[in-house]
N, C-alpha and C positions, 0 to 999 in steps of 0.2 A: 504494500500500499505506500503510494506517495505521499511524503511529509507535505501539510500546507505551506512549510516555509520554502520548500523546493521549488515551488512554483512562482517565487517572489524573484525580483531581481537581486543581485548581490548588494546592493546599496540596503534594499529595503529590508532584507535578510539579515544586515549589522544592525539596525536598526530595530528590528523587533528582538534581537538577539541580547541586544544592551537593555531594553525594556525590561523584558523578561529577568535578566540579571537582577535590575534594580528592584524588580517586585518581589524576588526571592530573599533577597537581602533585607529590605524592609519587613518581611514576614519574620525573618531569622530574628531581625533586632527586637521585634515587639513578644517574642515567644520567650517566656522566662528560662532559665537554665541554670542546673546545679552552680556552674562557676560564676554565674552573675547572682544567684541568690546570695553566694559566699562572699561576692564582693560589697553587697549590703551592709555586712557585717566589717567594722574595720579590724585590721590587724591586732589593734590593742585594744579592743572593747570586748566586754564580758557578757553574754547572753546568761540571763539570770530566770530562774523558773521558782514561782512562788505559789503559794496557796494560803488562804487563810479564811478561818470563821467567825463570822459576827455571829454574838448571840443575844437573845433580848427575853423579857419576861412580860407577859401581857395576859389580861385576865379573860378567860372564856367569856363570849359575850352571847351565845346560843344554846338552847337546849333543846333536845329532841328524845321523845318516849315512842315505845312500842306497847299496844294494849292487846289482848285477843280476846274475843268470844270463842268459846270452847262448850260443847257439848256431847256427849255420848247418849246412845241409846239404842234400842232393838230396832226402831224404825228409821230406816235412811232420809225417809222423807220429812219427818218430826225434826230431826234431827239438824237438817238444814234450815226449817222452817223458823226455829228457834233460832239458830245462828245468824239469820235474816233480819227475825225482829230486833235481836240486840244491835246490831252492828246499824241499822235504821236508827234505832233508838239515840246510838252513841253519836251518828253523823248530825242528827237534829239538834242534839245537845250542842256538839263541837261548831257547828254554823254559827251560833251564837256567840261564839268566844272570837272575837275580830281579830284579835294580834295573834292568836294561834291558826298556821297553818296545818291543814289534815288532809289527809289520804289514805284509801284503803292499801291493805296489803294482801298478802298472798291468801288464798282459800282453797281449802283441801279438806275433802271427806273421805274415809277409807275404812275399810273392814277390819273386824278383829276377830280374829277364829281361834277358838281354844277347844282343844279336844273334849267333846260330851258336853260342851254349853253351846247355847243357840250364839249365834253370829250378832255382835256385838259394832254398831256402827260408831266413828269417834269423828268428829269435825272441829274445824279451827279457821278462823279467819283474823287477819290483824287489822290495826288501824295505827297509824303512825301520825304523830304532833310534833310541829316545830315550831320553835320561836324564840325571839329574842326577849320577849317579856318571861321571864321565867317563873315569875310568879304567879303569872297567868296559866301558864301551861300545868304548874304543879297543880295548881286549885281544880283546871278541869281535868287532870289524870284522877284527880280523887273522886271526884264526880262520877267517872267513868268506872272505876272501880266499884263505887258503890252501886252502879246498874247492874254488876255482876262480871265484868271486865278483868282481864288478869293483867298485872302491869309486869310484861317480860323484859324490858329494858327501858333505862334512864340514864341518859350521857349528856354532858355538855360539851362544846367544841369553840373552839375560834373559826368565826366566817370566814368566808373567802374575801371580803372585801377589807376586814382589818388584816388578814394573814398579807394580802397583798400591799397594804399601805407599809405596813411593818416590812414586809421584804424589801420596797425601796431604800427604808432607810437601811436595813443590812447591808444591802450593796455597797450603799455608799461608804458605812463603815467599814466593811472588808478591803476595798478599795484603799481608806486612809490606813488601814493597818500593813498591807501590801508593800505602800510607799515607805512608810516609819521602817519597815523591816528593811527593805532596799536599801535606803540611808544608812539603817546601821552597819548592814554587810557592807556596802559602799565605802564604809568610813573606815572600816577595817581594814580592807585590802587596797584602799589608795584609789578608788573611783568615785565617781556620782551618776547619777539617774537621768540619762538621756532622754529616754521615753519607753513608753509602756508600747512594745510591738503588739502582745496580742491580749485577750482580755476575754473569759468567759466565765460569765455569772451564773450563779446556780438558781434554785427555786426554792423559796419559803415553805415549809410545811404548816397546814392548819388543822390538823388529824383529831377527829372526835376523841375525847378521853371518856372512856366508860365509869360510873358511879355505881359501884356494887348494890345489888339490891336484889333481895331474895323473893321471888314471885311466890304470892299464894292463890289457891282458889278460895274465895269467899263468897258467901251466898248473899245476895242483893237485901242492902239495908237503906235506911233511909239517907242521905246525903250529909246531914247533921251528924250522924254517927260515924263516918268515914273522914278520918284526918287525912290531908293532903299530904302526898309525898315531899320530903325536905329536898330542896337543891340549893348544892353550895357550889358554885361556880368553878373555883379555885383558880390557879394560874397554869399556864403553860409554856415552856419555853420552845423559842423557835430559833432555828438556826439556818444559816444562809453559808455556803463555800463558795468563794470566788478566786479562781486560778489566772493567774498572767504570767505572761512573759516580758522582760523588762531589758533595755540595753542599757549597760553601764561603761563608762568609758573615763580615763585618767583625766 
């Protein structure tokens, strides 16, 4: 196959070759190479990699609770009807508690077979409560317990909004710690920090912390006879780690 350059005159072939060479040279110059990357670091410079973790203590600002309606009996339809009735009553009560978010959880009914005994059906559905108003949540949980629901879990945690705000502060604090440590090391080896070449901030956690609670099955009673569960939010320690690569020069 004849090359397109072969159809050109000698002068045009020369011009095309020069243009192609210039293009290849420009592409090579634009592409980073290991040798060029090494030249980015002066011979007398030191590359320092540091990692610092900043911590802070904040109060938990939200609470969540899980309650369950449980029934057992020989008639599966009645078991489900009783669960439905309890959950409907619980939702009607919970909807009036404006500061508390409510949603239903898992629902299951299954048979229990024992040799020599009639089949028994066991059913359970949960309801989830969540609120920044811990007093309102505790009062609602107590009323639902009085209606016959069982408190399965009660916990407090740091909200995403607060955790995110604290993460920003922790990031800046970790960077300050990195700079201070780099200055300390630089002073010892006779160098100074020129710039931060790379920075990798981490993410701050806001993990719910459970409060131990022994769930008990109770018969329905007047709400005035059922004391609301106690909630003490407590404090949580948040941590955030930042990694950095710094350039030090004499």
